[in-house]
C-alpha positions in Angstrom: 16.3 17.3 -5.8 14.3 18.8 -8.7 12.7 16.1 -10.8 9.7 16.6 -13.1 6.9 14.8 -11.4 4.7 12.8 -13.8 1.0 13.9 -14.3 -1.5 12.9 -11.6 -5.2 13.2 -11.1 -6.6 14.3 -7.7 -8.3 11.3 -6.0 -7.0 11.4 -2.4 -7.9 13.9 0.3 -4.4 15.4 0.9 -2.5 16.2 3.0 -3.4 13.5 5.4 -2.7 14.3 9.1 0.5 13.4 10.8 -0.5 12.7 14.4 1.5 12.2 17.6 0.2 9.4 19.8 1.9 9.8 23.2 -0.5 7.5 25.0 -0.5 4.5 22.6 2.8 3.0 23.6 4.4 3.1 27.0 7.4 4.6 25.3 8.6 6.0 23.0 6.2 8.6 21.5 4.8 7.5 18.2 4.0 9.5 15.0 1.3 8.1 12.8 0.8 9.2 9.1 -2.9 8.8 8.7 -3.2 7.5 5.2 -6.3 5.7 6.3 -7.8 9.2 5.9 -7.3 9.7 2.2 -11.0 9.4 1.8 -14.0 7.3 2.7 -14.3 4.7 0.0 -11.0 5.7 -1.4 -9.1 5.1 1.8 -5.6 3.9 2.1 -2.2 4.0 0.5 -3.3 2.6 -2.9 -5.1 5.9 -3.7 -1.8 7.8 -3.8 -0.4 5.3 -6.4 -3.6 5.4 -8.4 -3.4 9.1 -8.9 -0.4 8.6 -11.2 -1.4 5.2 -12.7 -4.9 6.3 -13.7 -3.6 9.6 -15.1 -1.4 7.5 -17.3 -4.3 5.3 -18.3 -6.3 8.4 -19.3 -3.4 9.8 -21.3 -3.2 6.6 -23.2 -6.9 6.6 -24.1 -7.7 3.5 -22.1 -11.4 2.5 -21.8 -10.8 0.1 -18.9 -8.2 -0.8 -16.3 -7.3 -4.3 -15.3 -5.6 -5.3 -12.0 -5.4 -8.1 -9.5 -5.1 -9.1 -5.9 -6.5 -11.1 -3.1 -10.3 -11.5 -2.7 -10.3 -8.7 0.0 -7.7 -6.6 -1.8 -7.6 -2.9 -0.7 -5.9 -2.1 -4.0 -8.6 -3.7 -6.1 -11.3 -2.0 -4.2 -9.6 1.4 -4.6 -9.0 0.8 -8.3 -12.6 -0.2 -8.9 -14.0 2.9 -7.1 -11.5 5.3 -8.6 -12.2 3.9 -12.1 -16.0 4.4 -11.6 -15.3 8.0 -10.5 -13.4 8.9 -13.7 -15.6 6.8 -16.1 -13.4 3.9 -16.8 -14.4 0.2 -16.8 -12.6 -2.1 -14.4 -11.7 -5.8 -14.5 -10.4 -7.4 -11.3 -8.7 -10.8 -11.0 -9.2 -11.9 -7.4 -7.2 -14.8 -6.0 -9.1 -17.3 -3.8 -9.1 -21.0 -3.1 -12.7 -20.9 -1.8 -16.0 -20.9 -3.8 -17.4 -17.5 -4.7 -19.1 -16.2 -1.5 -22.9 -16.1 -1.8 -22.9 -12.7 0.1 -19.9 -10.5 -0.7 -18.4 -8.7 2.3 -15.8 -6.0 2.9 -13.8 -4.9 -0.1 -15.5 -7.4 -2.4 -18.9 -6.0 -1.6 -17.7 -2.5 -2.7 -16.1 -4.0 -5.9 -19.5 -5.4 -6.8 -21.3 -2.2 -5.8 -19.4 0.0 -8.2 -19.8 -2.5 -11.1 -16.3 -4.0 -11.4 -16.0 -7.1 -13.6 -14.8 -9.5 -10.9 -13.1 -12.7 -12.1 -12.1 -15.2 -9.4 -9.0 -17.3 -10.0 -7.3 -20.0 -8.1 -3.8 -19.5 -6.6 -2.4 -21.7 -9.4 -4.2 -19.6 -12.1 -3.0 -16.4 -10.3 0.6 -17.3 -11.1 -0.2 -16.3 -14.7 -1.9 -13.1 -13.6 0.2 -10.9 -15.9 -0.9 -12.9 -19.0 -4.5 -13.0 -17.9 -4.5 -9.2 -17.3 -2.9 -8.5 -20.7 -5.5 -10.6 -22.4 -8.4 -9.0 -20.6 -7.0 -5.5 -21.3 -6.9 -5.9 -25.0 -6.0 -3.0 -27.3 -7.8 -0.3 -25.3 -7.2 -1.4 -21.7 -4.5 -0.5 -19.2 -2.9 -3.0 -16.9 -2.1 -2.0 -13.3 0.2 -4.4 -11.6 -0.6 -6.0 -8.2 -0.7 -3.3 -5.5 0.0 -0.6 -8.1 3.6 -1.4 -7.4 5.8 -0.2 -10.2 8.0 2.9 -10.8 5.1 5.1 -11.7 3.0 4.0 -8.7 6.0 4.6 -6.4 5.6 8.4 -7.0 2.6 8.2 -4.6 5.0 7.8 -1.7 7.8 9.8 -3.2 5.4 12.7 -3.0 4.1 11.5 0.4 7.6 12.0 1.8 7.6 15.6 0.6 4.2 16.0 2.4 5.4 14.5 5.7 8.6 16.6 5.7 6.4 19.7 5.9 4.5 18.3 8.9 7.0 17.0 11.4 8.8 19.3 13.8 11.8 17.0 13.7 12.5 14.0 11.5 11.5 10.6 12.9 14.2 8.1 13.9 12.6 5.5 11.6 9.6 4.9 9.3 7.6 1.7 9.6 5.0 0.4 7.0 3.2 -2.8 6.0 4.7 -4.5 3.0 2.6 -6.7 0.8 3.6 -5.8 -2.8 6.6 -3.5 -2.2 5.6 -0.3 -3.9 4.9 1.8 -0.8 8.2 0.8 0.7 10.1 1.6 -2.5 8.4 5.0 -2.8 9.2 5.9 0.8 12.9 4.9 0.4 13.3 6.8 -2.8 11.5 9.8 -1.4 13.7 10.0 1.7 16.9 9.7 -0.3 15.6 12.3 -2.8 15.4 14.8 0.1 18.8 13.6 1.5 17.1 12.3 4.7 19.0 9.5 6.3 16.1 7.8 8.0 15.7 4.0 8.0 12.5 2.5 6.6 11.3 -0.8 7.9 8.9 -2.8 5.8 7.0 -5.4 7.8 6.4 -8.4 5.6 2.7 -9.5 5.6 3.5 -12.2 3.0 6.6 -13.6 1.2 10.0 -12.9 2.7 12.9 -10.5 2.9 14.7 -11.7 -0.2 11.5 -11.3 -2.3 10.8 -7.8 -1.1 14.4 -6.7 -1.4 14.3 -7.8 -5.1 11.0 -5.9 -5.6 12.3 -2.7 -4.1 15.5 -2.9 -6.1 13.6 -3.5 -9.3 11.1 -0.6 -8.8 13.9 1.7 -7.8 16.0 0.8 -10.9 13.1 1.3 -13.1 12.3 4.7 -11.5 15.9 5.9 -11.9 15.9 4.8 -15.5 12.7 6.8 -16.3 13.6 9.8 -14.1 17.4 9.8 -13.9 17.7 12.4 -11.1 15.9 10.1 -8.7 18.3 8.3 -6.3 18.6 4.6 -6.6 18.0 2.3 -3.6 20.6 -0.4 -3.0 19.6 -3.8 -1.9 21.8 -3.5 1.2 19.6 -0.6 2.4 16.3 -2.5 2.3 15.1 -3.4 5.8 12.4 -6.1 5.9 11.1 -7.3 9.2 10.0 -10.9 9.1 8.2 -13.0 11.7 4.9 -11.1 11.9 2.9 -12.6 9.0 1.5 -15.2 11.4 -0.6 -17.9 9.6 0.0 -16.1 6.2 -1.5 -13.5 4.0 -5.0 -12.4 5.1 -5.1 -15.1 7.8 -5.3 -14.0 11.4 -4.3 -15.4 14.8 -6.0 -14.7 18.2 -2.8 -12.8 19.2 -3.0 -10.5 16.2 -6.7 -9.7 16.8 -6.0 -9.1 20.5 -3.3 -6.5 19.5 -5.7 -4.8 17.1 -8.2 -4.5 19.9 -5.6 -3.2 22.3 -4.6 -0.5 19.9 -8.2 0.4 19.2 -9.0 0.7 22.9 -6.0 2.7 23.8 -6.1 5.2 20.9 -9.2 4.8 18.7 -6.8 3.8 15.9 -8.3 1.1 13.8 -6.0 -1.4 12.2 -6.9 -4.2 9.7 -6.1 -7.9 10.0 -4.3 -8.1 6.6 -1.8 -5.3 6.6 -1.6 -2.7 9.4 -2.6 -5.1 12.2 0.5 -7.2 11.4 2.7 -4.3 10.6 2.0 -2.5 13.9 3.0 -5.5 16.0 6.8 -4.9 16.0 6.1 -1.5 17.5 4.2 -3.2 20.3 6.5 -6.0 20.9 10.0 -4.9 19.8 9.9 -1.2 19.6 13.4 -0.4 20.8 14.8 -1.1 17.3 12.9 1.8 15.9 14.6 4.6 18.0 13.1 7.3 20.1 10.7 8.7 17.5 9.3 6.2 15.1 6.7 7.0 12.4 4.1 4.5 11.4 2.5 4.8 8.0 -1.2 3.8 8.5 -2.0 2.4 5.0 -5.8 1.9 5.7 -7.7 -1.3 5.2 -10.7 -0.7 7.4 -13.0 -2.7 5.1 -11.0 -5.8 5.9 -12.4 -5.6 9.4 -15.9 -6.0 7.9 -15.1 -9.2 5.9 
């Protein structure tokens, strides 16, 4: 298992708790990895990835970072706040088919508050996001891909597996997480294999489909193994994507989804968001038998999405 971990800066409040919620589901008992508690403004799974990505940006002498996402992107909010914390500029390309809101809310309000250079693009323009980000970065900028989802960013959840393995009394029968850009899922799968833990990981698609995310995980894993040859490689056949829970689409909610978010909140005090965790938790509510007797849900944050 020994692998030289790349440099990281400390941004997240770690370790986050691993809680047992016996009363949330009728059965089975549920473990929740509370990565919504990585910090206040820096809440959620993206902070773990940014610890490595921003360390690399600093090492390369970057003066600004450039990234992209939806208008209420948790990743963009976390990048903007973390960049302000360490003294880097931040450019955000935010995808929207609506006019710029007169009063920003949720994550967008925090983007503005910390001084990010926010640039709105249409879904059509967003298809060329890589080119737009490279141009905005220039010679002294650093591009972070959507969701921080690349081999370096995946170390956030490779390391999270090491953290969780010190917290559980017995390994879970499965791990469940929201999947919107694929990096968290890839890191979890690599991390479990690195520790020789034969635990299935289920990524609940909140956008796109199984074929897309299988390709993303396979690409990130191949890149990671190329850079750090002792890391195990994930095969496409091992990637488990759960479809059927994205509802109306990315960042679009249904009354049924919002009702489930309210049910979970009232039973447990656990706050889920409408974009990621609210959708990802639904299979545990409605089809939990597939996850075995002791599933573990990775709560990836997103509380500001409730305020948008």
